[in-house]
N, C-alpha and C positions, 0 to 999 in steps of 0.2 A: 327656415322651418321652425315653427313654434309647435311644441308637443306637450300637451298636458296629460298626465297619466294618473287616473283615478284620484282626482283632487277632491278632498273633503275638508271643510272648514267648520269647526265646532267652537262656539263661544260659550264661556261660562257666564251666568247671570246671577246676581245677588238680588233677591226680592226685597220688598219693603220690610217684611218681617224677618229679614236677615237669613232666610233659608236660601240654599243654593239651587239653582236650576240651570238648564242648558238649552242652547239653540243651535241646530245644525243649519248653517246658511247655504252651504254647497255640499252636495252629496255625490261622490263617485263620478266626477265629470272627467271624461277622456275626450281629447280633441286634437286634431292635427290641422295646422294652418300653413299651407304652402307659401313660399316667398312670393310677394307681389300681389297677394289677394286682399280684397277689401271685405271684411267680415263684420256683420252687425249682430250684437247680442240684444234680444228683446225678450220681454216677459213681464208679468205683473209686478207691481211695486213690491219691493222687499223679497224678491226671489233669489237674491245672491249674485246678480249680474256684476255690480260694481265691486263686490268682494272678490269675485273670480278675476276681474280685470286687474285689481291690485295685486293679486297673487301672481298673475302673469308678469306684472312689472317688477316683482320682487319687493313690493311695499308691505306685503303681509306674507308670513310663512303659512303654508297649509298645515292643517292638523294631520292629514295623511296625504300621500301622493307626492308627485314631483312634477316640476315644469322644466323642460329642456328647450334651449334655443340654440340651434346650429350645433347640437351635440354637447352643449355645456349646460350643466344644471344651474338654475336660477337661485333657488333657495331650497334647503332641506326642510322636511317637516320639523315642527318644534319638538324638542325632547319632552317626553311624557313621564320620565322617571329620573331619579337622582343619578343613576348609572348613565343614562343617556345624556343628561345634562353635563356630567363631568367629561364624557367623551366629546361632546359638542364644544365645550370650552377649550379642551386640549387641541382640537382640530383647528380652531379659528383664532387662537391666541397668537398674536404677533410676537416675534422674538425681541423687538426693541421699539422704542418710540420713533426711531428713524424710519423703520419699515412701516409703521403705522401712518406717519405723515406722508410717505411716498404714495400710499395707496388710497388715502382719504380723497373722497370726491371723484375718484376715477371709476366710471361706470363699468360694470362687469359685462354688460351687454349693450348693444347699440340701439337703445330705446329712448324715445321721448314720449312724455305723457302730457295730455292737455285736459284740464279739469273744467268743470262747469263755471267756477267762480273767477275765471280769467287768470288768476295767479300771477299777476304782474306787480312790480314794485311801484307804488304810487309816488315815491320820491325820486324816481328815475324817469328821464324822458324815454320816448319810444326807442331811440337808437341806443341809449344807455342800457335799457332792459335787455336788448338783444346782445350787446357787447358783453354784458355781465354773464349771460348764459354761455357764451363762447369762451369766456375766461375760465369758468368752472370746468368746461370740457377740455381745457388745455390747448385751445387754439392759439397759435402764435399771435402776439400783439399786432404784428404787421398786417395780418389778414382779417382781424376782427371788424374793422371799419368797413372794408370791402364787402364781407359777407353780410354784415348787418344791413347795409344799404340795399344789397341785392335782394334779400328776402323780404325786407319791408316793402320794396317796390313790387315784388311778386304777389304780395297779398293786398296791393292797392293802397299802401300807406306812404308812397313817395310824396314828399312835401310835408309830411307830418312827423318827420324824424325828431324834431326838437320839442314836440308837444308832450306834456305830461298826461298820464292816463285820465286824470280828471277833466282834461280838455278834449277827450275823445268820446265819441258815442259808444254805446254798448257793443254794437257791431264792430266798431274800429278797435275797441279793446280786445275783443275776441280775435280779430285779425292779428293783433300784436302778439297774443298768446300763440297763435299758429306760426307766426314768423319766428318766434323764439324757438319753437320746436323744430321747424324746418331748417333753421340756420346751422344746427349742428349736424345736418345731413344724416339723420338716423336711417337705418334700414327698416325700423319698426316704429309706428306711431300708435299709441293707445289713447283713446279719447272717451271720456266719461261725461255724457250729456253736454257736449261743448257748446251747443246752440240753444240750450233751454231757456236762457235768461234774456234772449233778444226777441224782438217783435217778428211776426210771421214773414213780412216782406224781407227783412234783413236776413232771417233764417234761410229763406230760399236762395238769396244771393250767396250767402256763405256756403250753402250746400253745392251750388254750381261752381264756386271757386275751388272748393275742396275736390270735387270730381275732376275738374280740369287739372289740378296740381297732381293728383294721384295717378291720373292717366299718363301724364308726362314723365313722372319720376318713377313709377312702378314700385312705390314703397308698400310694405305690408301695413295694413291699417286694421285695427280692431276697435269698433265703435260700440259703446253702450248707449242705447237710446230708448225712450218710451214712444217716440214718434214712428209709427209703422210706415207712413209715407216716406219719411227720411230714410229708413232702413231699405225700403224697396228701391228707392231712386238711386242710392249710392252703392249698394252692396253687390258683390259677386255671389255671396251666400248669406242667408239669414239663419241664425241659430236661435230657436225659441226655447227659453227656459220654462220649466214647469213652476207652479206655485211652490212656496217654501215646503221642504228644503229643495233648493234649486238643483235640478238635473236637466240634461239636454232632452227636451221634449220632441223637437223636430229639427231637421236640417233641410232648408229650402233653398235650392239653387236659383239664382237670378240670371238666366242666360239671355240677357237682352243686350244687344250691341250698344257701345257708347259712341258718341254722346247720346244721352237718353232724352226723351220728350215726356214731360209730365202729362199724365192722362193717357199714355200709351195703353191700349187694351190689355197687352200682356202684363204690364206692370200692375194694372188694376186687378187682373185675375190673381196675381200673387198676393196683393194686398188683401183681397177677400179671403184667400186661403189662410193667411195669418190670423185675420179677424175670426174666422170660423174656429180655429184652434183656441183662441181666447174665450170665445163664447162657450165652447164645449167644456173647457176647464172651469169656467165660472159656474156653469150649471152643475157640474160634478161636485164642486165644493158646496153648493147650496144643498144638494141631495144629502151629503154627509152631515150637514149641520141640522137637518130636520130631526 
């Protein structure tokens, strides 16, 4: 279970004239994601979706609020005063360099994250990329080769193990990124526009592969996407963010059995509902700007 409690993220901005300003990217977002669900976050550009996803992953600390995964807090809000900062340092200061080295690179939560830009090492072959990820997660050396081959095959890269990323197509590089994430067998996968950089045909194939994998593994997936068709096709529920500052605008269930068929009238109806929300918000913003 992922639980976000009243998440707010505020960024300080320095203008060209050196005056200070501020931007609230996410405002009071509360959300519960049960285990095994596929959730998509959609909304207009710049509405805080990716920021919220990084807060779920622990890559950013919220300005206010908390994220809990299976009863454990991911990160606390950033300290906002000197007193809070001192307390924060005391709480997280390790007792010795030995303790620090033991805990380094050990994930607090069973999460893998997939980014838009593939995030693979160009100087490593496909299998070396996956092995390195397994090494960072502490997988015993004896199992790394077995797991790397298994998950490369699962995403359709059997026979390409010794190729470098430059020798792979865009879709194959994204499959490699997915294989790396799956290889550590996480319970939660967070994805930020993972298919945005590939062509439409490859994107559809990757969506089908992802749907099949998630159906068989029952992992929890949170996907940020601008592609409404992608969200409708893949999700158990779609969460629509409002324009900035990002809040939860609507929660739309997708109760269509899997495997799904593109063009299904029920999926088309859900797509039209999401588009109607977009149009309403766009018209509302125009009204305020007049």
